[in-house]
C-alpha positions as CSV (number, residue, x, y, z in Angstrom):
1,M,80.2,98.4,108.9
2,K,77.2,97.5,106.8
3,A,75.3,94.2,107.1
4,T,77.4,91.1,106.4
5,R,76.9,89.1,103.3
6,S,75.7,85.5,103.1
7,A,78.2,82.7,103.7
8,W,80.7,82.2,101.0
9,T,79.5,79.6,98.6
10,P,80.8,80.5,95.1
11,R,80.0,78.3,92.2
12,R,82.8,76.2,90.8
13,R,82.3,77.5,87.3
14,D,82.9,81.0,88.4
15,F,86.3,79.9,89.7
16,L,87.1,78.0,86.6
17,K,86.2,81.0,84.4
18,A,88.3,83.3,86.5
19,L,91.2,80.8,86.5
20,A,91.1,80.5,82.7
21,G,90.9,84.2,82.1
22,T,93.7,85.3,84.4
23,A,97.2,85.7,83.0
24,L,98.7,84.9,86.4
25,A,97.0,81.6,86.9
26,G,99.2,78.7,87.9
27,T,102.4,80.8,88.1
28,H,104.9,80.8,90.9
29,L,106.7,84.0,90.5
30,P,108.8,86.1,93.0
31,V,107.2,89.4,94.0
32,S,109.4,91.4,91.6
33,S,108.4,89.4,88.6
34,L,104.8,89.3,89.7
35,L,104.7,93.1,90.0
36,L,106.2,93.5,86.5
37,R,103.6,91.3,85.0
38,S,100.8,92.9,87.1
39,M,101.9,96.3,85.9
40,S,102.0,95.1,82.3
41,L,98.2,94.7,82.6
42,S,97.7,98.3,83.5
43,V,98.0,99.7,80.0
44,D,95.1,99.7,77.6
45,S,95.6,97.4,74.6
46,P,95.7,98.7,71.1
47,Q,92.1,97.4,70.6
48,G,91.0,99.6,73.5
49,E,90.3,96.8,76.0
50,P,89.5,98.0,79.5
51,E,92.5,98.4,81.8
52,T,92.8,95.7,84.4
53,L,94.6,96.6,87.7
54,Y,97.0,94.6,89.9
55,N,94.1,93.5,92.1
56,G,91.8,92.3,89.3
57,I,89.6,95.5,89.2
58,V,88.6,96.4,85.6
59,L,88.5,100.2,85.1
60,P,85.4,101.6,83.4
61,K,85.6,103.4,80.1
62,P,86.1,106.3,79.5
63,W,88.8,106.8,82.1
64,P,88.8,108.9,84.2
65,P,85.0,108.8,84.6
66,R,83.2,111.9,83.5
67,R,80.5,113.3,85.8
68,S,78.2,116.3,85.4
69,T,78.1,116.9,89.1
70,L,79.2,115.6,92.5
71,P,76.6,113.8,94.5
72,R,75.9,115.1,98.1
73,D,75.1,111.5,99.2
74,P,78.1,109.1,99.1
75,V,78.2,106.5,96.4
76,E,79.7,103.0,97.0
77,P,82.7,102.5,94.8
78,P,81.9,100.2,91.8
79,Y,84.6,97.7,92.7
80,I,82.9,97.1,96.1
81,A,79.4,96.8,94.5
82,Q,80.8,94.4,91.8
83,P,84.1,93.0,92.9
84,P,86.3,90.8,90.8
85,T,85.4,87.1,90.8
86,V,88.9,86.4,92.1
87,I,91.0,89.1,93.8
88,R,94.7,89.1,93.3
89,I,96.5,89.5,96.5
90,D,100.2,89.2,95.7
91,L,100.8,93.0,95.9
92,G,101.0,94.3,99.5
93,R,99.3,93.8,102.8
94,Q,95.6,93.4,102.4
95,L,93.7,95.8,104.7
96,F,90.2,95.5,106.0
97,V,89.3,99.2,105.5
98,D,86.2,98.3,103.4
99,D,84.3,95.2,102.3
100,F,86.3,94.6,99.2
101,L,88.0,91.5,100.6
102,I,85.2,90.2,102.7
103,A,82.6,87.6,101.7
104,H,81.2,86.9,105.2
105,T,82.1,87.9,108.7
106,T,80.7,88.0,112.2
107,L,83.5,90.4,113.4
108,K,83.0,94.0,114.1
109,R,85.0,96.6,112.2
110,T,86.7,99.3,114.4
111,F,88.4,102.4,112.9
112,H,91.4,103.8,114.8
113,H,92.9,107.3,114.9
114,T,96.4,108.7,115.4
115,N,98.1,109.9,118.6
116,Y,100.2,113.0,118.7
117,V,103.7,112.5,120.1
118,D,104.8,114.3,123.3
119,Q,107.6,116.2,121.5
120,N,105.3,118.2,119.4
121,P,105.7,120.4,117.6
122,V,108.8,118.8,116.1
123,L,109.6,121.8,113.8
124,K,109.1,125.4,114.9
125,P,109.8,128.8,113.3
126,D,113.0,130.0,114.7
127,R,114.9,131.6,111.8
128,P,114.7,135.3,110.8
129,W,113.1,134.5,107.4
130,E,110.5,132.4,109.2
131,M,109.4,135.1,111.6
132,T,106.7,136.7,109.5
133,E,104.4,138.6,111.9
134,P,101.8,138.0,113.0
135,N,102.2,134.4,111.7
136,P,105.7,133.0,112.2
137,T,105.8,129.9,110.1
138,A,107.6,126.6,109.7
139,M,104.9,124.2,108.6
140,V,104.2,121.6,106.0
141,F,101.5,122.9,103.7
142,S,101.5,119.6,101.9
143,D,105.1,120.1,100.8
144,G,106.8,116.8,101.6
145,V,108.4,114.6,104.3
146,W,110.4,111.6,103.0
147,F,113.0,109.1,104.0
148,D,115.8,109.2,101.4
149,P,117.4,105.7,101.2
150,Q,120.4,107.1,99.3
151,D,121.4,109.5,102.0
152,H,119.8,107.6,105.0
153,L,118.1,110.8,106.1
154,F,114.6,112.0,106.8
155,K,114.0,115.1,104.6
156,M,111.3,117.8,105.0
157,W,110.2,120.6,102.7
158,Y,108.0,123.2,104.4
159,A,106.5,126.7,104.2
160,A,109.2,128.9,105.7
161,G,107.6,132.2,106.6
162,Y,103.9,132.8,106.0
163,V,103.4,132.3,102.2
164,A,107.0,133.6,101.9
165,G,109.2,130.7,100.8
166,T,110.2,127.0,101.0
167,G,112.6,125.6,103.6
168,Y,114.5,122.4,103.8
169,A,115.2,120.3,107.0
170,T,116.8,116.9,107.7
171,S,116.6,114.4,110.5
172,K,118.3,111.2,111.5
173,D,115.3,109.9,113.5
174,G,112.3,111.8,112.3
175,I,111.9,113.6,115.7
176,G,114.9,116.0,115.9
177,W,115.2,118.2,112.8
178,E,118.1,120.4,111.6
179,K,117.9,123.3,109.2
180,P,121.2,123.2,107.2
181,A,122.7,126.3,105.6
182,L,122.4,126.0,101.8
183,D,123.9,127.8,98.9
184,I,120.6,128.9,97.3
185,I,120.1,132.0,99.4
186,A,123.3,132.4,101.4
187,G,123.1,131.7,105.1
188,T,119.6,130.2,104.9
189,N,117.9,126.8,104.5
190,L,115.7,128.1,101.8
191,V,115.4,126.3,98.5
192,H,112.9,128.9,97.2
193,R,111.9,132.4,98.2
194,G,108.8,134.2,97.0
195,R,105.1,134.2,97.5
196,R,103.6,130.7,97.5
197,D,100.5,128.8,98.7
198,S,100.7,125.1,99.0
199,G,103.2,122.8,97.2
200,T,104.2,119.2,96.9
201,V,107.6,117.6,96.8
202,W,107.8,114.0,95.6
203,L,110.8,111.6,95.9
204,D,110.7,109.7,92.6
205,D,112.9,106.7,92.9
206,A,111.6,105.4,89.5
207,A,112.9,108.5,87.7
208,H,114.8,107.5,84.5
209,D,116.9,110.7,84.8
210,P,118.7,111.1,88.1
211,E,118.5,114.9,87.6
212,E,114.7,114.5,88.0
213,R,114.7,112.3,91.1
214,Y,112.8,115.0,93.0
215,K,109.6,116.6,91.6
216,M,108.0,119.8,92.9
217,A,104.6,121.4,92.1
218,L,104.3,124.8,93.8
219,W,101.1,126.9,93.5
220,T,101.7,130.6,92.7
221,D,99.4,133.2,91.1
222,G,96.7,130.8,89.8
223,G,98.7,127.9,88.6
224,L,101.5,125.4,89.4
225,D,105.2,125.9,88.8
226,L,106.6,122.4,88.0
227,S,110.3,121.8,88.9
228,T,112.7,118.9,89.1
229,S,115.9,118.4,91.1
230,P,118.7,115.8,91.6
231,D,119.0,116.5,95.3
232,G,115.8,118.3,96.5
233,V,117.8,121.5,97.0
234,H,118.8,122.8,93.6
235,W,115.6,123.1,91.5
236,N,115.1,123.6,87.8
237,R,111.8,125.2,86.9
238,A,110.5,123.3,83.9
239,K,106.9,124.3,83.3
240,R,104.0,126.5,84.2
241,T,100.6,124.7,84.2
242,G,97.2,126.0,83.3
243,E,94.9,127.6,85.8
244,T,93.9,125.9,89.1
245,G,92.7,127.0,92.5
246,D,95.0,127.4,95.5
247,R,95.8,124.5,97.8
248,T,96.3,122.3,94.7
249,T,98.6,119.3,95.2
250,M,99.9,116.3,93.3
251,F,101.0,112.7,93.9
252,Y,102.3,109.6,92.1
253,N,100.1,106.6,91.7
254,P,102.5,103.6,91.3
255,F,99.7,101.1,90.8
256,R,99.0,102.7,87.4
257,K,102.2,104.7,86.9
258,R,100.4,108.0,86.7
259,W,101.1,111.4,88.1
260,V,97.8,112.7,89.5
261,Y,97.0,116.4,90.1
262,S,94.5,117.1,92.9
263,L,93.1,120.3,91.5
264,R,91.2,122.7,93.8
265,A,88.1,124.0,92.1
266,G,84.5,125.0,92.8
267,I,81.0,124.2,91.5
268,A,77.7,125.7,92.2
269,G,77.0,125.6,95.9
270,D,80.4,124.3,96.8
271,P,83.5,126.5,96.4
272,R,85.9,123.7,97.5
273,I,85.9,120.5,95.6
274,R,88.6,118.4,93.8
275,R,89.1,117.8,90.1
276,Y,91.3,115.0,88.7
277,W,94.0,115.2,86.1
278,E,96.4,112.2,85.4
279,A,99.5,112.2,83.3
280,E,102.1,109.6,82.4
281,D,104.7,112.3,82.2
282,F,105.0,114.7,85.1
283,I,105.8,117.7,83.0
284,A,104.7,117.2,79.4
285,R,101.2,115.8,80.1
286,A,100.3,118.3,82.8
287,N,98.7,120.3,80.0
288,W,95.2,121.3,81.1
289,K,94.4,124.9,80.2
290,E,91.4,125.6,82.4
291,V,90.6,123.8,85.6
292,S,87.3,122.7,84.1
293,D,89.3,120.6,81.6
294,A,89.9,118.1,84.4
295,A,87.3,115.5,85.6
296,L,85.1,116.2,88.6
297,W,86.6,114.0,91.3
298,T,85.4,114.3,94.9
299,S,84.1,116.6,97.6
300,A,82.8,116.7,101.1
301,D,79.3,115.3,101.4
302,N,76.3,114.9,103.6
303,L,78.0,112.4,105.9
304,D,80.7,114.8,106.9
305,P,79.5,116.1,110.3
306,Q,79.1,119.8,111.0
307,R,80.7,121.4,114.0
308,V,78.1,122.2,116.7
309,D,79.5,125.6,117.3
310,L,79.5,126.7,113.6
311,Q,76.7,124.7,111.9
312,T,78.4,125.2,108.5
313,R,78.2,122.6,105.7
314,P,81.7,121.1,105.4
315,Q,83.9,121.5,102.3
316,L,86.9,119.6,101.0
317,Y,89.9,121.9,101.7
318,N,92.6,119.6,100.4
319,L,93.2,116.0,99.3
320,D,96.7,114.5,99.6
321,C,97.2,110.9,98.5
322,T,99.8,108.2,98.8
323,A,100.2,104.5,97.9
324,Y,100.3,102.4,101.1
325,E,100.7,98.6,100.7
326,S,97.8,97.6,98.4
327,I,95.6,100.7,98.6
328,L,95.6,104.4,97.8
329,L,95.4,106.3,101.0
330,G,93.6,109.7,100.9
331,L,94.1,112.4,103.5
332,F,91.0,114.5,103.3
333,T,91.4,117.9,105.0
334,I,87.9,118.9,105.9
335,W,86.9,122.6,106.3
336,R,84.1,122.9,108.8
337,G,83.6,126.7,108.8
338,Q,85.5,129.9,109.8
339,P,85.0,131.2,113.4
340,S,85.6,134.9,114.0
341,D,87.8,134.3,117.0
342,R,90.2,131.5,116.0
343,P,91.8,129.9,112.9
344,K,89.7,127.7,110.8
345,P,89.4,124.4,112.6
346,N,90.3,122.1,109.7
347,D,91.1,118.5,110.5
348,I,92.2,115.4,108.5
349,C,89.9,112.4,107.8
350,L,90.7,109.3,105.8
351,G,89.6,107.8,102.5
352,F,90.6,104.6,100.8
353,S,90.7,103.8,97.1
354,R,91.5,100.6,95.2
355,D,91.2,102.0,91.7
356,G,92.8,105.4,92.3
357,F,89.6,107.4,91.6
358,H,86.6,106.2,93.6
359,W,86.7,106.7,97.4
360,S,85.4,104.8,100.3
361,R,85.2,107.0,103.4
362,P,83.5,104.8,106.0
363,D,84.8,106.7,109.1
364,R,84.0,110.5,109.1
365,Q,85.6,111.2,112.5
366,P,88.9,113.1,112.5
367,F,91.9,110.8,111.9
368,I,94.3,113.6,112.9
369,P,92.2,116.2,114.8
370,V,92.5,119.9,115.6
371,S,92.9,120.7,119.3
372,E,90.0,122.4,121.1
373,R,92.3,123.9,123.7
374,H,93.6,127.4,123.2
375,G,97.4,127.5,123.6
376,D,98.1,124.3,121.9
377,W,100.2,124.3,118.8
378,N,97.4,122.8,116.7
379,W,94.4,124.9,117.9
380,G,93.7,125.7,114.3
381,N,94.0,124.3,110.8
382,V,95.7,120.9,110.8
383,Q,97.0,120.0,107.3
384,S,98.7,116.9,105.9
385,A,102.1,116.5,104.4
386,G,103.1,115.4,100.9
387,G,104.1,111.7,100.8
388,G,101.4,110.9,103.4
389,C,103.2,108.9,106.0
390,L,106.4,107.1,106.7
391,V,106.9,103.5,107.9
392,L,109.1,103.0,110.9
393,G,109.0,99.4,112.1
394,D,105.6,98.8,113.7
395,T,104.6,102.5,113.5
396,L,103.4,104.9,110.9
397,Y,104.5,108.5,111.1
398,F,102.1,111.3,109.9
399,Y,103.6,114.8,109.8
400,V,101.1,117.6,109.9
401,S,101.0,121.3,110.2
402,G,99.1,123.1,113.0
403,R,98.4,126.7,113.7
404,A,98.3,128.0,117.3
405,G,96.1,131.0,116.4
406,I,95.5,134.3,118.1
407,R,92.5,134.4,120.4
408,G,89.9,136.8,119.3
409,S,91.2,136.7,115.7
410,S,91.0,134.4,112.7
411,Q,94.8,134.9,112.2
412,S,96.9,131.7,112.1
413,G,99.5,132.8,114.7
414,V,102.5,130.5,115.1
415,C,102.5,127.8,112.4
416,S,104.6,124.7,113.1
417,T,104.9,121.1,112.2
418,G,103.9,118.2,114.4
419,L,103.9,114.4,114.3
420,A,101.1,111.9,114.8
421,T,101.6,108.1,114.9
422,L,99.5,105.0,114.3
423,R,100.1,101.2,114.5
424,R,101.2,99.9,111.1
425,D,98.2,98.9,109.1
426,G,96.2,100.3,112.0
427,F,93.5,102.2,110.1
428,A,90.9,99.6,110.8
429,S,90.6,96.2,112.6
430,M,88.2,93.4,112.5
431,D,87.4,92.5,116.1
432,A,86.1,89.5,118.1
433,A,85.0,90.1,121.7
434,G,84.3,86.3,122.0
435,E,84.8,84.1,119.0
436,G,84.1,85.1,115.4
437,T,85.1,84.4,111.9
438,L,85.9,86.3,108.7
439,T,85.9,84.6,105.3
440,T,87.5,86.3,102.4
441,R,86.3,86.5,98.8
442,P,88.1,84.1,96.4
443,A,91.7,85.2,96.0
444,R,94.8,84.1,94.1
445,F,98.4,84.4,95.0
446,T,101.7,83.1,93.8
447,A,103.7,83.4,97.0
448,K,103.6,80.8,99.8
449,H,104.0,82.2,103.4
450,L,100.9,83.6,105.1
451,F,101.3,86.6,107.5
452,V,98.9,88.6,109.6
453,N,98.9,91.8,111.6
454,V,97.0,90.8,114.7
455,A,96.4,91.7,118.3
456,A,95.8,88.3,120.0
457,D,98.0,88.4,123.0
458,T,95.1,87.8,125.3
459,G,93.2,85.6,122.8
460,E,93.8,83.5,119.7
461,L,93.8,83.5,115.9
462,R,93.6,80.5,113.6
463,V,93.3,80.3,109.8
464,E,91.9,77.7,107.4
465,V,92.0,77.6,103.6
466,L,88.8,76.8,101.6
467,D,88.3,75.6,98.0
468,G,85.7,76.7,95.5
469,D,82.9,74.8,97.3
470,G,83.7,76.2,100.6
471,N,85.4,73.0,101.9
472,V,88.6,73.1,104.0
473,I,91.7,72.0,102.0
474,A,93.8,69.6,104.1
475,P,96.0,70.1,106.0
476,F,95.0,73.8,106.1
477,S,92.3,73.5,108.8
478,R,91.8,75.4,112.0
479,E,92.6,72.2,113.9
480,Q,96.0,71.9,112.2
481,C,96.7,75.6,112.3
482,R,99.2,76.5,115.0
483,P,97.3,79.0,117.2
484,V,98.6,82.6,117.2
485,H,98.8,84.2,120.7
486,A,100.6,87.4,119.9
487,D,100.3,91.1,119.4
488,S,102.4,91.6,116.3
489,T,102.3,93.6,113.1
490,L,104.2,90.8,111.3
491,Q,103.2,87.3,112.4
492,N,103.7,84.1,110.4
493,V,100.8,81.6,110.3
494,R,101.7,77.9,110.1
495,W,100.0,74.6,109.9
496,N,101.0,71.1,111.0
497,G,101.6,68.9,108.0
498,A,102.6,71.7,105.6
499,T,105.7,73.7,105.3
500,D,103.9,76.6,103.5
501,L,101.0,77.4,101.1
502,S,102.7,76.1,98.0
503,P,100.0,73.4,97.4
504,V,97.4,76.1,96.9
505,A,99.4,78.8,95.3
506,G,98.1,79.9,91.9
507,K,94.6,78.5,92.7
508,P,91.5,80.5,93.7
509,V,91.0,79.9,97.4
510,A,89.5,81.7,100.4
511,F,90.9,82.2,103.8
512,R,88.7,81.8,106.9
513,F,90.1,83.6,109.9
514,V,88.9,82.4,113.3
515,L,89.4,84.9,116.1
516,R,88.8,84.7,119.8
517,R,89.3,87.9,121.8
518,A,91.5,89.3,119.1
519,R,91.8,92.0,116.5
520,L,92.9,91.4,112.8
521,F,94.3,94.4,110.9
522,S,95.6,92.8,107.7
523,F,96.9,89.7,106.1
524,W,99.3,89.0,103.1
525,V,101.1,86.2,101.4
526,S,104.9,86.6,101.1
527,P,107.4,84.8,98.8
528,D,109.9,84.5,101.8
529,S,109.8,83.6,105.4
530,K,110.7,87.2,106.4
531,G,107.3,88.4,105.4
532,A,108.2,91.1,102.8
533,S,104.8,92.2,101.4
534,G,106.0,93.8,98.1
535,G,103.5,96.6,98.9
536,Y,104.2,100.3,98.9
537,V,105.6,102.1,101.9
538,A,104.3,105.6,101.2
539,A,107.1,108.0,101.9
540,G,109.5,105.3,102.9
541,G,111.5,104.7,106.1
542,P,114.5,102.9,107.3
543,P,115.6,100.3,106.2
544,Y,113.6,100.3,102.9
545,T,115.8,100.9,99.9
546,G,113.0,101.8,97.5
547,P,109.2,102.4,97.3
548,T,108.2,98.9,98.3
549,D,108.6,96.5,101.3
550,T,111.3,94.0,100.2
551,V,112.7,93.4,103.7
552,G,110.0,92.1,106.0
553,T,111.2,91.4,109.5
554,S,114.4,93.4,108.8
555,A,112.4,96.5,109.0
556,R,111.3,96.0,112.6
């Protein structure tokens, strides 16, 4: 991480100004009410006032930002360079993936990567319509993997046969998958047959019309076919979009209630970049004519390392996104060149956004890597799944495609679907080898129970609460804090002399975390003692009944 900032000593007038200008000041609302009020801020006023997000970030105008080119050197997101005076933290777990939340720290940030499960690949080509030689295929090419709370099933849409159709599979545990016989094409599990590139399937629990609960965008012949479905099996083709490059995908940004199309395009010197198109209505507002109508968004840059064996400047092959807790998570598939004797060794890196457009990509190492061992199912071209990840208790599930390849050829070979896992919130941790501290920026919340995701089973964590002058607010001192000695993704923090944080709710305060031989992954303030964060759970998971965490400890 970059150099730490000076100790947190904000001026009291900054606090008072922020308090007076914030609609949520002094309120004590449940998470559901808070979210409704927060989301009501995310629409421009008739007077054209700037849009203010749930976390206090004010979006620039015009939106989305218009650029004439994409810089090869990374640019710090504006909300990190100039963060809100007071950050709202009622929505979701607060992750330390960047410096947005941090005023001062002596801790070291460590980025973590996924592990592949032993059962991989979890979905293989084994049906006649999947055995397209020389590349038998049953792989997510974005497509989608979701937990459907109505049916209590994991559901997967995938490329069935090499660019030949779309299959459907279900699972009770996310590991063992079945391919049910459907009535679309008799005797198969196909929901679509015909030449295709990538696609995205999205489970839209906020859909007003139950007939449109599922959304699909499928790339064919230079554009997207947009479809809707009540069950994810029977699809109604609704619209053909304007032009866009292959490997184009889409996602829903619930923080702003916008559908976002991640359009593959090219510019001079870089044939693989992303353009951005947002729409309030999935179908009606997906109305670009040419891909150049959309805003320049993002690309690979000079910090993306080249492969030693190829020495090729990396390009951005794909960008899938999902809302996870309080951030937008970006799965950046990075193309690093095309060998002559194996499939392209694409792998997946991470990006994080707090405004839905600008990206922080502090770790450029593969988050989900390609294998370097011939014979492995993922020797070539690892790609992410639509929906991003699922939340299963203490673990995140990331489904990806992998191509086994054919040695001596650039052919894909057997294309299948695998699973990689990560600790919940485990993208980055703030670590203390001995003793260290982390002090947040001024924050405001309306809930009352503090929780942390921490690994302190051989060490300790304590927390204190500070006022606008940096003084400890009694009784929320480190001395009165009951020390945490646990490795837990959901751990309550308590103080002697206080039942909860009610005395400081609605006020701008800071948290100072004191760690000894411990790692801190996230913190959040919950309205109940079960620790429900109210944040987004990406593609869901048992026992969540909707897109957000309303259950807390019941999910473990």
